[in-house]
Structures are given as C-alpha cells and as structure tokens.
C-alpha positions in Angstrom: 7.1 18.1 9.0 4.4 17.9 11.7 0.8 17.2 10.9 -2.1 17.8 13.2 -4.2 15.0 14.4 -7.8 15.0 13.2 -10.6 15.7 15.7 -12.9 12.7 16.2 -16.0 14.5 14.8 -14.1 16.3 12.0 -14.8 15.8 8.3 -11.9 15.0 6.0 -12.0 18.3 4.1 -12.0 20.2 7.4 -8.9 18.4 8.6 -7.1 18.9 5.4 -8.0 22.6 5.4 -6.7 22.9 9.0 -3.4 21.4 7.9 -3.1 23.8 4.9 0.0 25.6 6.2 1.8 22.2 6.4 0.4 20.8 3.1 3.3 21.1 0.7 3.1 17.4 -0.3 -0.6 17.1 -0.8 -2.6 17.9 -3.9 -5.6 20.3 -4.0 -7.6 18.0 -6.4 -8.1 15.6 -3.5 -10.8 17.8 -2.2 -12.8 18.2 -5.4 -16.1 16.4 -6.1 -16.1 14.1 -9.1 -18.2 11.6 -11.0 -17.0 8.0 -11.1 -17.3 5.7 -14.1 -20.9 4.9 -13.2 -21.8 8.6 -13.1 -22.2 8.8 -9.3 -21.0 11.8 -7.5 -18.2 11.3 -5.0 -16.5 13.6 -2.6 -13.8 13.0 0.0 -16.2 13.9 2.9 -18.7 11.3 1.6 -16.7 8.4 0.5 -12.9 8.8 0.1 -11.1 6.4 -2.2 -8.7 3.9 -0.8 -5.9 5.4 -2.8 -6.6 8.8 -1.3 -6.6 7.4 2.2 -3.4 5.5 1.5 -1.7 8.7 0.1 -2.8 10.7 3.1 -1.7 8.0 5.6 1.8 7.9 3.9 2.1 11.7 3.8 0.9 12.4 7.3 1.7 9.3 9.4 -1.9 9.1 10.5 -3.3 5.6 10.5 -5.5 4.8 7.4 -8.4 3.6 9.5 -8.3 6.9 11.5 -8.5 8.8 8.2 -11.4 6.7 6.9 -13.4 7.5 10.0 -13.4 11.2 8.9 -15.9 10.3 6.1 -19.7 10.5 6.2 -19.8 7.0 4.7 -18.1 5.6 7.8 -20.4 7.4 10.2 -23.6 6.7 8.3 -23.0 3.5 6.3 -26.6 3.3 4.9 -26.5 6.8 3.5 -26.7 7.1 -0.3 -23.5 9.0 -1.4 -25.4 10.6 -4.3 -27.9 12.1 -1.9 -25.1 13.6 0.3 -23.2 14.9 -2.7 
C-alpha cells in the first residue's frame, strides 16, 4: 500500500483526509476531539498523542517526527491547546 507524503504546511487531519482512499488500516476516531482526564480538550491537529503518532508511523512508514510536525503544538509551542480547540 502506498501512502502520500504530508506537505510541510499541512495539518494532520488534512493529511489523513487526503489519504482517505488508502486508509483501510486507520481508524476514524483518530480525528475526533476529546477531553483528557484533566478535562482539557485535545484534537490531533492541536496536540496528537504519542500513541497516535506511533500508530500512524507504523501504518504509513512516515517518520514519527515528520508526523509530529503536522500539529499546531509543534508549530506554536506556546499556544494553549484549550484555546485552539
């Protein structure tokens, strides 16, 4: 299976949506916003979890650090994730 490389300025959800025709091993819940145990909102575009990055890296062959760079948290490390979400 071939996966497309993410664009440098692309957000994680955009990349995953672009790969949709190839996405038979990935789960839709990855793209949903959720509240963590502290009650803070999280979304993959804002701050993806390490487990999500690891799963995507395993399924796509894209380096984990390249996937992490698709998040707003990487681009704007001082931004409050609750504000963005």
